[in-house]
C-alpha positions as CSV (number, residue, x, y, z in Angstrom):
1,X,-17.0,-11.7,61.4
2,X,-15.7,-14.8,62.8
3,X,-15.0,-15.6,66.7
4,X,-10.9,-15.5,65.7
5,X,-11.5,-11.8,64.2
6,X,-13.0,-10.8,66.7
7,X,-11.3,-11.4,69.5
8,X,-8.6,-10.1,67.9
9,X,-10.0,-6.9,67.1
10,X,-10.7,-6.5,70.8
11,X,-7.1,-7.4,71.7
12,X,-6.1,-4.8,69.8
13,X,-8.6,-2.4,70.9
14,X,-7.7,-3.0,74.4
15,X,-3.7,-2.6,73.7
16,X,-4.4,0.4,71.8
17,X,-6.9,2.1,74.6
18,X,-3.4,1.0,77.4
19,X,-1.4,2.8,74.8
20,X,-3.6,6.0,74.7
21,X,-4.8,5.9,78.3
22,X,-0.9,6.2,79.2
23,X,0.0,8.6,76.6
24,X,-3.1,10.7,77.7
25,X,-1.6,10.9,81.6
26,X,2.1,11.6,80.8
27,X,1.1,14.3,78.2
28,X,-1.2,15.5,81.4
29,X,1.7,16.4,83.2
30,X,3.2,18.6,80.3
31,X,1.7,21.6,81.3
32,X,1.9,24.4,78.2
33,X,-0.4,26.7,80.9
34,X,-1.2,25.9,84.7
35,X,-3.9,26.6,86.0
36,X,-4.5,27.1,90.1
37,X,-7.5,24.6,91.5
38,X,-6.3,21.7,88.7
39,X,-7.3,23.1,84.9
40,X,-4.5,23.1,82.9
41,X,-4.2,23.3,78.9
42,X,-1.5,20.1,78.3
43,X,0.4,18.8,75.3
44,X,-2.6,17.4,73.5
45,X,-3.6,15.2,76.3
46,X,-7.6,14.9,75.6
47,X,-7.0,14.2,72.0
48,X,-5.3,11.1,72.8
49,X,-7.8,10.1,75.3
50,X,-10.3,11.2,72.5
51,X,-8.8,9.1,70.1
52,X,-9.9,6.0,72.2
53,X,-13.2,6.4,70.6
54,X,-12.5,7.8,67.6
55,X,-10.7,4.2,67.0
56,X,-12.0,1.8,68.8
57,X,-15.5,2.9,69.2
58,X,-18.1,4.5,72.0
59,X,-18.4,1.8,74.2
60,X,-14.0,1.5,74.4
61,X,-13.9,4.9,74.8
62,X,-16.6,5.6,77.1
63,X,-14.6,2.9,79.5
64,X,-10.9,4.1,78.3
65,X,-12.3,7.7,79.5
66,X,-13.5,6.8,82.7
67,X,-10.4,4.4,83.6
68,X,-8.1,7.4,82.7
69,X,-10.3,9.9,85.1
70,X,-10.1,6.9,87.4
71,X,-6.1,7.4,87.4
72,X,-6.1,10.6,87.7
73,X,-8.0,10.7,90.4
74,X,-5.0,8.3,92.3
75,X,-2.5,10.4,90.8
76,X,-3.7,14.2,91.4
77,X,-6.8,14.7,92.7
78,X,-8.3,17.4,93.7
79,X,-11.0,16.6,96.3
80,X,-13.8,19.2,97.8
81,X,-17.0,16.7,98.0
82,X,-17.4,13.2,96.9
83,X,-20.2,14.0,94.6
84,X,-17.4,16.2,92.6
85,X,-14.9,12.6,92.0
86,X,-18.1,11.6,90.2
87,X,-18.3,15.0,88.0
88,X,-14.9,16.0,87.7
89,X,-13.1,12.6,87.1
90,X,-15.3,9.7,86.2
91,X,-17.8,11.7,83.9
92,X,-15.6,14.6,82.8
93,X,-13.2,11.8,81.7
94,X,-15.6,9.2,80.7
95,X,-17.1,12.2,78.5
96,X,-14.2,12.2,76.3
97,X,-15.1,8.8,75.2
98,X,-18.0,10.4,73.1
99,X,-15.8,10.5,70.1
100,X,-16.8,7.1,69.4
101,X,-20.0,8.0,68.4
102,X,-18.9,9.5,65.6
103,X,-15.9,7.9,64.7
104,X,-17.3,6.4,61.1
105,X,-19.4,10.0,60.0
106,X,-17.7,12.1,57.5
107,X,-15.3,14.7,60.0
108,X,-15.6,12.0,62.1
109,X,-12.2,13.1,63.2
110,X,-13.2,16.6,64.3
111,X,-17.0,16.4,65.4
112,X,-15.9,13.3,67.9
113,X,-13.1,15.9,69.6
114,X,-15.3,18.4,70.0
115,X,-18.2,16.7,71.0
116,X,-16.1,14.7,73.7
117,X,-14.1,18.3,74.9
118,X,-18.0,19.4,75.7
119,X,-18.6,16.9,77.2
120,X,-16.4,17.4,79.5
121,X,-16.6,20.8,79.6
122,X,-20.2,20.5,80.4
123,X,-19.3,18.0,83.6
124,X,-16.3,20.7,84.8
125,X,-18.4,23.7,84.4
126,X,-21.5,22.2,86.6
127,X,-18.7,20.8,89.3
128,X,-17.5,24.3,89.4
129,X,-20.3,26.9,90.1
130,X,-21.5,23.0,92.4
131,X,-18.3,22.6,94.0
132,X,-16.0,25.6,93.7
133,X,-18.7,28.6,93.6
134,X,-16.4,30.0,96.9
135,X,-13.4,30.4,94.4
136,X,-15.4,33.1,92.1
137,X,-13.7,36.5,92.8
138,X,-16.0,38.1,95.0
139,X,-19.1,40.3,93.5
140,X,-18.6,37.5,90.2
141,X,-21.6,35.4,89.7
142,X,-20.0,32.2,90.0
143,X,-21.8,30.1,86.7
144,X,-20.1,32.7,85.2
145,X,-17.0,32.3,87.2
146,X,-16.8,28.6,86.0
147,X,-17.9,29.2,82.4
148,X,-14.8,31.5,82.1
149,X,-12.0,29.2,84.3
150,X,-13.6,25.9,82.3
151,X,-13.2,27.8,79.1
152,X,-10.1,28.7,79.0
153,X,-8.5,26.0,80.1
154,X,-10.8,23.2,77.7
155,X,-11.3,25.5,75.6
156,X,-7.6,26.6,75.1
157,X,-6.0,22.4,74.6
158,X,-9.2,22.4,72.0
159,X,-8.1,25.0,69.8
160,X,-4.5,24.0,70.3
161,X,-5.8,21.1,69.0
162,X,-8.1,21.3,66.4
163,X,-5.3,23.4,64.6
164,X,-3.0,20.9,65.2
165,X,-5.1,18.1,63.8
166,X,-6.1,20.3,60.6
167,X,-2.1,19.6,59.2
168,X,-2.4,17.7,56.3
169,X,0.3,15.4,58.1
170,X,-1.3,14.5,61.7
171,X,-4.9,14.4,60.1
172,X,-3.4,11.4,57.2
173,X,-1.9,9.8,60.1
174,X,-4.3,9.2,61.8
175,X,-6.6,8.6,59.3
176,X,-4.0,6.1,58.2
177,X,-4.4,4.5,61.4
178,X,-7.7,4.0,61.6
179,X,-7.8,2.7,58.3
180,X,-5.0,-0.1,59.5
181,X,-7.3,-1.0,62.5
182,X,-10.1,-2.7,60.1
183,X,-8.4,-4.8,58.1
């Protein structure tokens, strides 16, 4: 690959990631279900964050996820402890870039998205029982509470997104967009 083509591809990925991050930020404010303590099912905001990895690969996806997490930290922070910032913002949103490791695989869009939201879930789940245990209802195990709380909003949005991704027009449009990047 020539230096010019590499530079053009890097510029394309930079612009695309910026647009997808912006879309994710905007859509994160369109809340279908708003839960207490910062969780919510949004209008596919995690999909747009995961698409950075799907379109541009894991390096771009992970970097974009971290940038998205930092932007979320600035725009709508919910901070109890400094280490919680690492789990809830940097690692959780960075995990959405894991989708890039599956971008060249068969069914990579679906597998990558599921792995990405599982990574985000894991970080949020850990943060939930480490830092938010006091919010568990009396008598309820904080680990179980964190699992239920996080699976409701991350899993809920994930299922809705997978349903939409299964629609042929959506799937075909995303596959065509990815094919355009290779040219």
